[in-house]
All heavy atoms as TSV, in Angstrom:
chain	resi	resn	atom	element	x	y	z
A	1	MET	N	N	-8.984	5.995	-14.681
A	1	MET	CA	C	-7.782	6.687	-15.064
A	1	MET	C	C	-6.927	7.069	-13.889
A	1	MET	O	O	-7.501	7.525	-12.856
A	1	MET	CB	C	-8.107	7.930	-15.927
A	1	MET	CG	C	-6.883	8.698	-16.440
A	1	MET	SD	S	-7.344	10.083	-17.451
A	1	MET	CE	C	-7.298	9.240	-19.005
A	2	ARG	N	N	-5.677	6.990	-13.975
A	2	ARG	CA	C	-4.771	7.286	-12.938
A	2	ARG	C	C	-4.642	8.788	-12.620
A	2	ARG	O	O	-4.689	9.567	-13.483
A	2	ARG	CB	C	-3.384	6.710	-13.352
A	2	ARG	CG	C	-2.295	6.789	-12.265
A	2	ARG	CD	C	-1.143	5.889	-12.517
A	2	ARG	NE	N	0.153	6.557	-12.874
A	2	ARG	CZ	C	0.799	7.336	-12.031
A	2	ARG	NH1	N	0.275	7.670	-10.868
A	2	ARG	NH2	N	1.908	7.876	-12.397
A	3	ASN	N	N	-4.656	9.097	-11.332
A	3	ASN	CA	C	-4.509	10.491	-10.950
A	3	ASN	C	C	-3.135	10.865	-10.981
A	3	ASN	O	O	-2.241	10.334	-10.391
A	3	ASN	CB	C	-5.011	10.632	-9.438
A	3	ASN	CG	C	-4.970	12.027	-8.973
A	3	ASN	OD1	O	-4.327	12.892	-9.556
A	3	ASN	ND2	N	-5.656	12.257	-7.837
A	4	LYS	N	N	-2.748	11.865	-11.823
A	4	LYS	CA	C	-1.385	12.296	-12.121
A	4	LYS	C	C	-0.697	12.806	-10.840
A	4	LYS	O	O	0.517	12.789	-10.735
A	4	LYS	CB	C	-1.340	13.310	-13.169
A	4	LYS	CG	C	-1.847	12.904	-14.523
A	4	LYS	CD	C	-0.973	11.767	-15.140
A	4	LYS	CE	C	-1.343	11.432	-16.412
A	4	LYS	NZ	N	-0.615	10.311	-16.991
A	5	LYS	N	N	-1.413	13.186	-9.802
A	5	LYS	CA	C	-0.873	13.698	-8.581
A	5	LYS	C	C	-0.444	12.618	-7.635
A	5	LYS	O	O	0.361	12.760	-6.760
A	5	LYS	CB	C	-1.727	14.651	-7.871
A	5	LYS	CG	C	-1.900	15.986	-8.575
A	5	LYS	CD	C	-2.738	16.977	-7.796
A	5	LYS	CE	C	-2.873	18.221	-8.612
A	5	LYS	NZ	N	-3.424	19.295	-7.860
A	6	ASP	N	N	-1.028	11.335	-7.864
A	6	ASP	CA	C	-0.592	10.214	-7.075
A	6	ASP	C	C	0.769	9.681	-7.492
A	6	ASP	O	O	1.215	9.898	-8.622
A	6	ASP	CB	C	-1.689	9.099	-7.212
A	6	ASP	CG	C	-2.942	9.390	-6.524
A	6	ASP	OD1	O	-3.032	10.324	-5.685
A	6	ASP	OD2	O	-3.944	8.639	-6.814
A	7	LYS	N	N	1.410	8.981	-6.551
A	7	LYS	CA	C	2.701	8.471	-6.833
A	7	LYS	C	C	2.624	6.983	-7.372
A	7	LYS	O	O	1.709	6.343	-6.931
A	7	LYS	CB	C	3.572	8.542	-5.578
A	7	LYS	CG	C	3.795	9.902	-5.007
A	7	LYS	CD	C	4.605	10.725	-6.057
A	7	LYS	CE	C	4.907	12.058	-5.514
A	7	LYS	NZ	N	5.457	12.928	-6.471
A	8	HIS	N	N	3.455	6.655	-8.195
A	8	HIS	CA	C	3.524	5.292	-8.746
A	8	HIS	C	C	4.644	4.545	-8.089
A	8	HIS	O	O	5.761	5.056	-7.931
A	8	HIS	CB	C	3.671	5.324	-10.248
A	8	HIS	CG	C	3.630	3.934	-10.851
A	8	HIS	ND1	N	4.854	3.239	-11.108
A	8	HIS	CD2	C	2.709	3.145	-11.272
A	8	HIS	CE1	C	4.546	2.090	-11.637
A	8	HIS	NE2	N	3.311	1.934	-11.750
A	9	LEU	N	N	4.358	3.296	-7.683
A	9	LEU	CA	C	5.398	2.537	-6.984
A	9	LEU	C	C	5.508	1.223	-7.777
A	9	LEU	O	O	4.631	0.429	-7.723
A	9	LEU	CB	C	5.006	2.309	-5.536
A	9	LEU	CG	C	5.956	1.459	-4.694
A	9	LEU	CD1	C	7.363	2.207	-4.513
A	9	LEU	CD2	C	5.307	1.150	-3.325
A	10	GLY	N	N	6.647	1.054	-8.386
A	10	GLY	CA	C	6.923	-0.202	-9.079
A	10	GLY	C	C	7.825	-1.106	-8.314
A	10	GLY	O	O	8.879	-0.680	-7.850
A	11	ILE	N	N	7.483	-2.331	-8.096
A	11	ILE	CA	C	8.255	-3.300	-7.344
A	11	ILE	C	C	8.342	-4.610	-8.139
A	11	ILE	O	O	7.481	-4.957	-8.894
A	11	ILE	CB	C	7.658	-3.605	-5.873
A	11	ILE	CG1	C	6.330	-4.207	-5.947
A	11	ILE	CG2	C	7.617	-2.345	-5.080
A	11	ILE	CD1	C	5.817	-4.696	-4.670
A	12	GLU	N	N	9.467	-5.369	-7.931
A	12	GLU	CA	C	9.615	-6.655	-8.446
A	12	GLU	C	C	9.408	-7.656	-7.365
A	12	GLU	O	O	9.964	-7.503	-6.229
A	12	GLU	CB	C	10.958	-6.871	-9.006
A	12	GLU	CG	C	11.291	-6.049	-10.344
A	12	GLU	CD	C	12.552	-6.460	-10.905
A	12	GLU	OE1	O	13.050	-7.577	-10.769
A	12	GLU	OE2	O	13.122	-5.543	-11.544
A	13	VAL	N	N	8.643	-8.712	-7.638
A	13	VAL	CA	C	8.449	-9.802	-6.671
A	13	VAL	C	C	8.618	-11.150	-7.363
A	13	VAL	O	O	8.366	-11.289	-8.587
A	13	VAL	CB	C	7.017	-9.712	-6.068
A	13	VAL	CG1	C	6.830	-8.540	-5.233
A	13	VAL	CG2	C	5.908	-9.844	-7.090
A	14	ASP	N	N	9.001	-12.122	-6.607
A	14	ASP	CA	C	9.169	-13.489	-7.214
A	14	ASP	C	C	7.769	-14.088	-7.541
A	14	ASP	O	O	6.774	-13.581	-7.027
A	14	ASP	CB	C	10.114	-14.337	-6.324
A	14	ASP	CG	C	9.470	-14.612	-4.998
A	14	ASP	OD1	O	8.270	-15.160	-4.900
A	14	ASP	OD2	O	10.097	-14.354	-3.994
A	15	ARG	N	N	7.798	-15.214	-8.227
A	15	ARG	CA	C	6.557	-15.827	-8.683
A	15	ARG	C	C	5.688	-16.302	-7.510
A	15	ARG	O	O	4.446	-16.211	-7.483
A	15	ARG	CB	C	6.819	-16.993	-9.597
A	15	ARG	CG	C	7.321	-16.475	-10.950
A	15	ARG	CD	C	7.595	-17.639	-11.911
A	15	ARG	NE	N	8.022	-17.140	-13.166
A	15	ARG	CZ	C	8.129	-17.803	-14.236
A	15	ARG	NH1	N	7.672	-19.033	-14.283
A	15	ARG	NH2	N	8.645	-17.292	-15.347
A	16	GLU	N	N	6.367	-16.894	-6.519
A	16	GLU	CA	C	5.652	-17.453	-5.398
A	16	GLU	C	C	4.934	-16.332	-4.601
A	16	GLU	O	O	3.740	-16.458	-4.227
A	16	GLU	CB	C	6.580	-18.149	-4.451
A	16	GLU	CG	C	5.889	-18.723	-3.268
A	16	GLU	CD	C	6.848	-19.542	-2.321
A	16	GLU	OE1	O	7.962	-19.965	-2.777
A	16	GLU	OE2	O	6.542	-19.620	-1.122
A	17	LEU	N	N	5.644	-15.181	-4.381
A	17	LEU	CA	C	5.049	-14.057	-3.649
A	17	LEU	C	C	3.896	-13.484	-4.443
A	17	LEU	O	O	2.839	-13.158	-3.945
A	17	LEU	CB	C	6.116	-13.030	-3.367
A	17	LEU	CG	C	5.737	-11.882	-2.465
A	17	LEU	CD1	C	5.351	-12.282	-1.106
A	17	LEU	CD2	C	6.905	-10.861	-2.457
A	18	HIS	N	N	4.052	-13.347	-5.707
A	18	HIS	CA	C	3.068	-12.876	-6.684
A	18	HIS	C	C	1.780	-13.698	-6.625
A	18	HIS	O	O	0.636	-13.190	-6.462
A	18	HIS	CB	C	3.637	-12.745	-8.122
A	18	HIS	CG	C	2.685	-12.135	-9.078
A	18	HIS	ND1	N	1.939	-12.831	-9.898
A	18	HIS	CD2	C	2.496	-10.778	-9.333
A	18	HIS	CE1	C	1.217	-11.959	-10.613
A	18	HIS	NE2	N	1.528	-10.803	-10.325
A	19	TYR	N	N	1.981	-15.008	-6.720
A	19	TYR	CA	C	0.865	-15.892	-6.713
A	19	TYR	C	C	0.051	-15.804	-5.350
A	19	TYR	O	O	-1.141	-15.700	-5.331
A	19	TYR	CB	C	1.304	-17.404	-6.894
A	19	TYR	CG	C	0.230	-18.324	-6.797
A	19	TYR	CD1	C	-0.657	-18.610	-7.824
A	19	TYR	CD2	C	-0.067	-19.027	-5.591
A	19	TYR	CE1	C	-1.777	-19.411	-7.712
A	19	TYR	CE2	C	-1.175	-19.863	-5.454
A	19	TYR	CZ	C	-1.995	-20.063	-6.538
A	19	TYR	OH	O	-3.086	-20.949	-6.425
A	20	LYS	N	N	0.843	-15.837	-4.237
A	20	LYS	CA	C	0.193	-15.774	-2.890
A	20	LYS	C	C	-0.530	-14.412	-2.672
A	20	LYS	O	O	-1.532	-14.450	-2.006
A	20	LYS	CB	C	1.208	-16.002	-1.835
A	20	LYS	CG	C	1.673	-17.537	-1.873
A	20	LYS	CD	C	2.728	-17.808	-0.869
A	20	LYS	CE	C	3.108	-19.322	-0.837
A	20	LYS	NZ	N	4.051	-19.706	0.229
A	21	LEU	N	N	0.076	-13.375	-3.132
A	21	LEU	CA	C	-0.549	-12.078	-3.074
A	21	LEU	C	C	-1.875	-12.078	-3.745
A	21	LEU	O	O	-2.937	-11.655	-3.186
A	21	LEU	CB	C	0.316	-10.892	-3.622
A	21	LEU	CG	C	-0.377	-9.582	-3.818
A	21	LEU	CD1	C	-0.760	-8.956	-2.478
A	21	LEU	CD2	C	0.459	-8.702	-4.604
A	22	HIS	N	N	-1.967	-12.561	-4.985
A	22	HIS	CA	C	-3.234	-12.605	-5.719
A	22	HIS	C	C	-4.170	-13.575	-5.108
A	22	HIS	O	O	-5.429	-13.265	-5.061
A	22	HIS	CB	C	-2.915	-12.989	-7.193
A	22	HIS	CG	C	-2.481	-11.921	-8.074
A	22	HIS	ND1	N	-3.291	-11.118	-8.722
A	22	HIS	CD2	C	-1.252	-11.396	-8.239
A	22	HIS	CE1	C	-2.644	-10.145	-9.361
A	22	HIS	NE2	N	-1.386	-10.311	-9.080
A	23	TYR	N	N	-3.729	-14.724	-4.533
A	23	TYR	CA	C	-4.585	-15.661	-3.845
A	23	TYR	C	C	-5.289	-14.993	-2.680
A	23	TYR	O	O	-6.497	-15.080	-2.546
A	23	TYR	CB	C	-3.744	-16.837	-3.372
A	23	TYR	CG	C	-4.588	-17.951	-2.825
A	23	TYR	CD1	C	-4.924	-18.999	-3.585
A	23	TYR	CD2	C	-4.919	-17.888	-1.418
A	23	TYR	CE1	C	-5.692	-20.047	-2.999
A	23	TYR	CE2	C	-5.744	-18.874	-0.867
A	23	TYR	CZ	C	-6.134	-20.020	-1.704
A	23	TYR	OH	O	-6.892	-20.946	-1.119
A	24	ILE	N	N	-4.496	-14.396	-1.847
A	24	ILE	CA	C	-5.069	-13.656	-0.701
A	24	ILE	C	C	-5.979	-12.529	-1.037
A	24	ILE	O	O	-7.073	-12.333	-0.471
A	24	ILE	CB	C	-3.902	-13.260	0.361
A	24	ILE	CG1	C	-3.213	-14.438	0.849
A	24	ILE	CG2	C	-4.499	-12.316	1.474
A	24	ILE	CD1	C	-1.951	-14.049	1.613
A	25	SER	N	N	-5.546	-11.712	-2.005
A	25	SER	CA	C	-6.333	-10.538	-2.445
A	25	SER	C	C	-7.773	-11.000	-2.982
A	25	SER	O	O	-8.772	-10.489	-2.645
A	25	SER	CB	C	-5.643	-9.643	-3.393
A	25	SER	OG	O	-5.409	-10.389	-4.538
A	26	GLN	N	N	-7.746	-12.090	-3.728
A	26	GLN	CA	C	-8.995	-12.641	-4.242
A	26	GLN	C	C	-9.845	-13.203	-3.101
A	26	GLN	O	O	-11.018	-12.904	-3.079
A	26	GLN	CB	C	-8.679	-13.778	-5.274
A	26	GLN	CG	C	-9.911	-14.297	-5.896
A	26	GLN	CD	C	-9.591	-15.326	-6.946
A	26	GLN	OE1	O	-8.531	-15.890	-7.013
A	26	GLN	NE2	N	-10.520	-15.582	-7.835
A	27	TYR	N	N	-9.244	-13.820	-2.223
A	27	TYR	CA	C	-9.911	-14.454	-1.081
A	27	TYR	C	C	-10.614	-13.289	-0.267
A	27	TYR	O	O	-11.685	-13.472	0.270
A	27	TYR	CB	C	-8.977	-15.273	-0.155
A	27	TYR	CG	C	-9.550	-15.853	1.047
A	27	TYR	CD1	C	-10.145	-17.074	1.003
A	27	TYR	CD2	C	-9.555	-15.187	2.311
A	27	TYR	CE1	C	-10.730	-17.705	2.110
A	27	TYR	CE2	C	-10.091	-15.729	3.401
A	27	TYR	CZ	C	-10.739	-17.009	3.334
A	27	TYR	OH	O	-11.272	-17.601	4.420
A	28	GLU	N	N	-9.880	-12.164	-0.103
A	28	GLU	CA	C	-10.477	-11.072	0.680
A	28	GLU	C	C	-11.266	-10.035	-0.153
A	28	GLU	O	O	-11.692	-9.001	0.380
A	28	GLU	CB	C	-9.273	-10.353	1.457
A	28	GLU	CG	C	-8.625	-11.312	2.483
A	28	GLU	CD	C	-7.663	-10.620	3.402
A	28	GLU	OE1	O	-7.314	-9.402	3.187
A	28	GLU	OE2	O	-7.189	-11.290	4.318
A	29	GLY	N	N	-11.430	-10.349	-1.426
A	29	GLY	CA	C	-12.334	-9.535	-2.267
A	29	GLY	C	C	-11.705	-8.192	-2.684
A	29	GLY	O	O	-12.404	-7.258	-2.896
A	30	ARG	N	N	-10.337	-8.284	-2.867
A	30	ARG	CA	C	-9.666	-7.092	-3.240
A	30	ARG	C	C	-8.864	-7.368	-4.574
A	30	ARG	O	O	-8.538	-8.487	-4.798
A	30	ARG	CB	C	-8.677	-6.517	-2.244
A	30	ARG	CG	C	-9.294	-6.066	-0.927
A	30	ARG	CD	C	-8.211	-5.470	-0.002
A	30	ARG	NE	N	-8.760	-5.181	1.239
A	30	ARG	CZ	C	-8.769	-6.055	2.337
A	30	ARG	NH1	N	-8.189	-7.150	2.261
A	30	ARG	NH2	N	-9.334	-5.633	3.441
A	31	SER	N	N	-8.518	-6.295	-5.219
A	31	SER	CA	C	-7.483	-6.501	-6.339
A	31	SER	C	C	-6.110	-6.649	-5.646
A	31	SER	O	O	-5.993	-6.250	-4.406
A	31	SER	CB	C	-7.518	-5.276	-7.315
A	31	SER	OG	O	-7.107	-4.146	-6.541
A	32	ALA	N	N	-5.141	-7.045	-6.386
A	32	ALA	CA	C	-3.790	-7.082	-5.823
A	32	ALA	C	C	-3.336	-5.732	-5.526
A	32	ALA	O	O	-2.753	-5.503	-4.376
A	32	ALA	CB	C	-2.781	-7.789	-6.833
A	33	ASN	N	N	-3.641	-4.736	-6.266
A	33	ASN	CA	C	-3.304	-3.354	-5.947
A	33	ASN	C	C	-4.009	-2.889	-4.655
A	33	ASN	O	O	-3.403	-2.313	-3.792
A	33	ASN	CB	C	-3.624	-2.417	-7.083
A	33	ASN	CG	C	-3.040	-1.024	-6.871
A	33	ASN	OD1	O	-1.900	-0.849	-6.986
A	33	ASN	ND2	N	-3.885	-0.043	-6.635
A	34	GLY	N	N	-5.316	-3.183	-4.597
A	34	GLY	CA	C	-6.058	-2.883	-3.308
A	34	GLY	C	C	-5.523	-3.548	-2.119
A	34	GLY	O	O	-5.494	-2.968	-1.071
A	35	GLN	N	N	-5.093	-4.789	-2.310
A	35	GLN	CA	C	-4.494	-5.475	-1.068
A	35	GLN	C	C	-3.237	-4.916	-0.690
A	35	GLN	O	O	-2.963	-4.736	0.455
A	35	GLN	CB	C	-4.282	-6.985	-1.605
A	35	GLN	CG	C	-3.788	-7.903	-0.437
A	35	GLN	CD	C	-4.839	-8.180	0.600
A	35	GLN	OE1	O	-5.979	-7.901	0.393
A	35	GLN	NE2	N	-4.478	-8.752	1.676
A	36	ILE	N	N	-2.337	-4.482	-1.600
A	36	ILE	CA	C	-1.064	-3.852	-1.256
A	36	ILE	C	C	-1.357	-2.506	-0.546
A	36	ILE	O	O	-0.760	-2.173	0.508
A	36	ILE	CB	C	-0.245	-3.626	-2.538
A	36	ILE	CG1	C	0.257	-5.042	-3.031
A	36	ILE	CG2	C	0.975	-2.684	-2.185
A	36	ILE	CD1	C	0.884	-4.951	-4.406
A	37	LEU	N	N	-2.378	-1.742	-0.990
A	37	LEU	CA	C	-2.641	-0.489	-0.381
A	37	LEU	C	C	-3.237	-0.727	0.995
A	37	LEU	O	O	-2.842	-0.016	1.953
A	37	LEU	CB	C	-3.639	0.341	-1.197
A	37	LEU	CG	C	-3.121	0.925	-2.489
A	37	LEU	CD1	C	-4.241	1.620	-3.342
A	37	LEU	CD2	C	-1.973	1.937	-2.205
A	38	TYR	N	N	-4.095	-1.726	1.121
A	38	TYR	CA	C	-4.571	-2.070	2.477
A	38	TYR	C	C	-3.443	-2.419	3.470
A	38	TYR	O	O	-3.474	-1.987	4.536
A	38	TYR	CB	C	-5.589	-3.300	2.300
A	38	TYR	CG	C	-5.939	-3.931	3.584
A	38	TYR	CD1	C	-6.826	-3.423	4.442
A	38	TYR	CD2	C	-5.327	-5.125	3.963
A	38	TYR	CE1	C	-7.131	-4.039	5.660
A	38	TYR	CE2	C	-5.533	-5.812	5.208
A	38	TYR	CZ	C	-6.518	-5.243	5.991
A	38	TYR	OH	O	-6.740	-5.847	7.149
A	39	LEU	N	N	-2.535	-3.276	3.019
A	39	LEU	CA	C	-1.414	-3.673	3.839
A	39	LEU	C	C	-0.445	-2.443	4.178
A	39	LEU	O	O	-0.009	-2.363	5.341
A	39	LEU	CB	C	-0.609	-4.798	3.212
A	39	LEU	CG	C	-1.324	-6.080	3.063
A	39	LEU	CD1	C	-0.569	-7.008	2.040
A	39	LEU	CD2	C	-1.639	-6.752	4.374
A	40	ILE	N	N	-0.284	-1.569	3.263
A	40	ILE	CA	C	0.544	-0.400	3.494
A	40	ILE	C	C	-0.136	0.476	4.639
A	40	ILE	O	O	0.436	0.974	5.555
A	40	ILE	CB	C	0.823	0.435	2.278
A	40	ILE	CG1	C	1.775	-0.381	1.386
A	40	ILE	CG2	C	1.350	1.805	2.573
A	40	ILE	CD1	C	1.942	0.307	-0.012
A	41	ARG	N	N	-1.478	0.720	4.424
A	41	ARG	CA	C	-2.207	1.563	5.345
A	41	ARG	C	C	-2.195	0.853	6.786
A	41	ARG	O	O	-2.129	1.524	7.781
A	41	ARG	CB	C	-3.641	1.746	4.894
A	41	ARG	CG	C	-3.721	2.699	3.730
A	41	ARG	CD	C	-5.196	2.927	3.271
A	41	ARG	NE	N	-5.200	3.786	2.130
A	41	ARG	CZ	C	-5.650	3.332	0.876
A	41	ARG	NH1	N	-6.013	2.092	0.729
A	41	ARG	NH2	N	-5.645	4.220	-0.150
A	42	LYS	N	N	-2.420	-0.458	6.756
A	42	LYS	CA	C	-2.357	-1.141	8.046
A	42	LYS	C	C	-1.040	-1.034	8.754
A	42	LYS	O	O	-0.938	-0.757	9.889
A	42	LYS	CB	C	-2.664	-2.655	7.773
A	42	LYS	CG	C	-2.787	-3.453	8.998
A	42	LYS	CD	C	-3.060	-4.963	8.642
A	42	LYS	CE	C	-2.929	-5.810	9.807
A	42	LYS	NZ	N	-3.083	-7.282	9.515
A	43	CYS	N	N	0.053	-1.172	8.024
A	43	CYS	CA	C	1.392	-0.963	8.581
A	43	CYS	C	C	1.554	0.408	9.093
A	43	CYS	O	O	2.152	0.618	10.189
A	43	CYS	CB	C	2.403	-1.243	7.485
A	43	CYS	SG	S	4.110	-1.072	7.906
A	44	ILE	N	N	1.148	1.456	8.387
A	44	ILE	CA	C	1.270	2.856	8.829
A	44	ILE	C	C	0.509	3.075	10.040
A	44	ILE	O	O	0.947	3.652	11.067
A	44	ILE	CB	C	0.915	3.804	7.728
A	44	ILE	CG1	C	1.923	3.768	6.584
A	44	ILE	CG2	C	0.780	5.275	8.268
A	44	ILE	CD1	C	1.566	4.451	5.361
A	45	LYS	N	N	-0.797	2.547	10.152
A	45	LYS	CA	C	-1.600	2.685	11.304
A	45	LYS	C	C	-0.976	2.054	12.518
A	45	LYS	O	O	-0.882	2.667	13.670
A	45	LYS	CB	C	-2.982	2.100	11.066
A	45	LYS	CG	C	-3.960	2.308	12.263
A	45	LYS	CD	C	-5.243	1.700	12.092
A	45	LYS	CE	C	-6.185	1.920	13.245
A	45	LYS	NZ	N	-5.658	1.964	14.589
A	46	GLU	N	N	-0.447	0.828	12.314
A	46	GLU	CA	C	0.153	0.109	13.459
A	46	GLU	C	C	1.469	0.917	13.946
A	46	GLU	O	O	1.628	0.983	15.161
A	46	GLU	CB	C	0.573	-1.292	13.055
A	46	GLU	CG	C	-0.632	-2.234	12.928
A	46	GLU	CD	C	-0.286	-3.553	12.357
A	46	GLU	OE1	O	0.918	-3.851	12.051
A	46	GLU	OE2	O	-1.209	-4.364	12.143
A	47	PHE	N	N	2.194	1.428	13.059
A	47	PHE	CA	C	3.410	2.188	13.379
A	47	PHE	C	C	3.002	3.431	14.169
A	47	PHE	O	O	3.514	3.772	15.241
A	47	PHE	CB	C	4.191	2.612	12.152
A	47	PHE	CG	C	5.393	3.490	12.392
A	47	PHE	CD1	C	6.647	2.883	12.664
A	47	PHE	CD2	C	5.290	4.862	12.518
A	47	PHE	CE1	C	7.707	3.594	12.943
A	47	PHE	CE2	C	6.425	5.613	12.809
A	47	PHE	CZ	C	7.551	5.067	13.041
A	48	GLU	N	N	1.988	4.232	13.655
A	48	GLU	CA	C	1.541	5.488	14.302
A	48	GLU	C	C	0.939	5.180	15.628
A	48	GLU	O	O	1.031	5.978	16.532
A	48	GLU	CB	C	0.655	6.289	13.398
A	48	GLU	CG	C	1.375	6.836	12.202
A	48	GLU	CD	C	0.548	7.694	11.322
A	48	GLU	OE1	O	-0.718	7.471	11.186
A	48	GLU	OE2	O	1.012	8.709	10.736
A	49	ASP	N	N	0.185	4.054	15.810
A	49	ASP	CA	C	-0.453	3.743	17.090
A	49	ASP	C	C	0.638	3.519	18.113
A	49	ASP	O	O	0.499	3.830	19.254
A	49	ASP	CB	C	-1.303	2.467	16.950
A	49	ASP	CG	C	-2.618	2.791	16.198
A	49	ASP	OD1	O	-3.028	3.936	15.982
A	49	ASP	OD2	O	-3.364	1.796	15.904
A	50	LYS	N	N	1.692	2.958	17.682
A	50	LYS	CA	C	2.854	2.543	18.595
A	50	LYS	C	C	3.796	3.693	18.876
A	50	LYS	O	O	4.237	3.967	20.014
A	50	LYS	CB	C	3.619	1.343	18.045
A	50	LYS	CG	C	4.771	0.870	18.926
A	50	LYS	CD	C	5.444	-0.309	18.289
A	50	LYS	CE	C	6.658	-0.711	19.063
A	50	LYS	NZ	N	7.915	-0.382	18.399
A	51	ASP	N	N	4.232	4.373	17.786
A	51	ASP	CA	C	5.267	5.383	17.802
A	51	ASP	C	C	4.783	6.815	17.603
A	51	ASP	O	O	5.715	7.806	17.596
A	51	ASP	CB	C	6.377	5.021	16.753
A	51	ASP	CG	C	6.980	3.621	17.055
A	51	ASP	OD1	O	7.455	3.509	18.146
A	51	ASP	OD2	O	6.898	2.774	16.208
A	52	GLY	N	N	3.593	7.087	17.385
A	52	GLY	CA	C	3.091	8.479	17.159
A	52	GLY	C	C	2.890	8.761	15.778
A	52	GLY	O	O	3.461	8.162	14.852
A	53	LYS	N	N	2.066	9.778	15.540
A	53	LYS	CA	C	1.596	10.188	14.211
A	53	LYS	C	C	2.884	10.683	13.454
A	53	LYS	O	O	3.704	11.379	13.941
A	53	LYS	CB	C	0.574	11.290	14.319
A	53	LYS	CG	C	0.037	11.769	12.986
A	53	LYS	CD	C	-1.116	12.597	13.179
A	53	LYS	CE	C	-1.689	13.262	11.885
A	53	LYS	NZ	N	-2.168	12.275	10.898
A	54	ILE	N	N	2.846	10.297	12.196
A	54	ILE	CA	C	3.926	10.843	11.266
A	54	ILE	C	C	3.399	12.157	10.681
A	54	ILE	O	O	2.362	12.215	10.052
A	54	ILE	CB	C	4.181	9.865	10.097
A	54	ILE	CG1	C	4.675	8.489	10.691
A	54	ILE	CG2	C	5.202	10.439	9.062
A	54	ILE	CD1	C	4.695	7.380	9.651
A	55	GLU	N	N	4.084	13.265	10.944
A	55	GLU	CA	C	3.716	14.522	10.497
A	55	GLU	C	C	4.175	14.687	9.009
A	55	GLU	O	O	5.238	14.309	8.686
A	55	GLU	CB	C	4.287	15.613	11.386
A	55	GLU	CG	C	3.855	15.597	12.770
A	55	GLU	CD	C	2.299	15.796	12.924
A	55	GLU	OE1	O	1.761	16.498	12.153
A	55	GLU	OE2	O	1.765	15.207	13.920
A	56	LEU	N	N	3.330	15.289	8.242
A	56	LEU	CA	C	3.633	15.480	6.839
A	56	LEU	C	C	4.273	16.880	6.613
A	56	LEU	O	O	3.883	17.876	7.326
A	56	LEU	CB	C	2.409	15.526	6.048
A	56	LEU	CG	C	1.603	14.160	6.086
A	56	LEU	CD1	C	0.300	14.236	5.187
A	56	LEU	CD2	C	2.420	12.976	5.598
A	57	PRO	N	N	5.282	16.968	5.768
A	57	PRO	CA	C	5.890	18.307	5.528
A	57	PRO	C	C	4.865	19.184	4.887
A	57	PRO	O	O	3.972	18.749	4.150
A	57	PRO	CB	C	7.034	17.949	4.583
A	57	PRO	CG	C	6.761	16.621	4.021
A	57	PRO	CD	C	5.830	15.919	4.966
A	58	ASP	N	N	5.061	20.533	5.125
A	58	ASP	CA	C	4.176	21.518	4.588
A	58	ASP	C	C	4.138	21.523	3.058
A	58	ASP	O	O	3.194	21.850	2.397
A	58	ASP	CB	C	4.492	22.958	5.136
A	58	ASP	CG	C	4.204	23.017	6.631
A	58	ASP	OD1	O	3.338	22.276	7.121
A	58	ASP	OD2	O	4.931	23.892	7.263
A	59	ASP	N	N	5.297	21.251	2.452
A	59	ASP	CA	C	5.415	21.262	0.974
A	59	ASP	C	C	5.137	19.980	0.256
A	59	ASP	O	O	5.362	19.866	-0.951
A	59	ASP	CB	C	6.768	21.798	0.637
A	59	ASP	CG	C	7.923	20.828	0.996
A	59	ASP	OD1	O	7.630	19.958	1.839
A	59	ASP	OD2	O	8.989	21.048	0.656
A	60	LEU	N	N	4.500	19.072	0.968
A	60	LEU	CA	C	4.217	17.789	0.309
A	60	LEU	C	C	3.334	17.921	-0.898
A	60	LEU	O	O	3.602	17.176	-1.935
A	60	LEU	CB	C	3.452	16.849	1.316
A	60	LEU	CG	C	3.183	15.403	0.879
A	60	LEU	CD1	C	4.427	14.654	0.623
A	60	LEU	CD2	C	2.300	14.692	1.847
A	61	TYR	N	N	2.400	18.744	-0.947
A	61	TYR	CA	C	1.530	18.924	-2.081
A	61	TYR	C	C	1.810	20.059	-3.010
A	61	TYR	O	O	1.079	20.423	-3.835
A	61	TYR	CB	C	0.049	19.019	-1.578
A	61	TYR	CG	C	-0.434	17.844	-0.888
A	61	TYR	CD1	C	-0.549	17.756	0.546
A	61	TYR	CD2	C	-0.713	16.645	-1.496
A	61	TYR	CE1	C	-0.974	16.667	1.226
A	61	TYR	CE2	C	-1.140	15.467	-0.933
A	61	TYR	CZ	C	-1.216	15.498	0.468
A	61	TYR	OH	O	-1.667	14.444	1.133
A	62	SER	N	N	3.019	20.575	-2.852
A	62	SER	CA	C	3.462	21.699	-3.710
A	62	SER	C	C	3.892	21.242	-5.037
A	62	SER	O	O	4.404	20.137	-5.322
A	62	SER	CB	C	4.645	22.416	-3.064
A	62	SER	OG	O	4.287	22.995	-1.871
């Protein structure tokens, strides 16, 4: 069941991108959703390693 406090992100992708995402995620043993989360986390880590930690606002969880 989905955690109501988590954010939902809906995106549209073309058929080729969709197919390739599923192909890679299956190859790497992840769901497509898991693959997207992995890539987002990887991107954020690379950014923070290069440009510094992104500080969260105090009211993020309010």
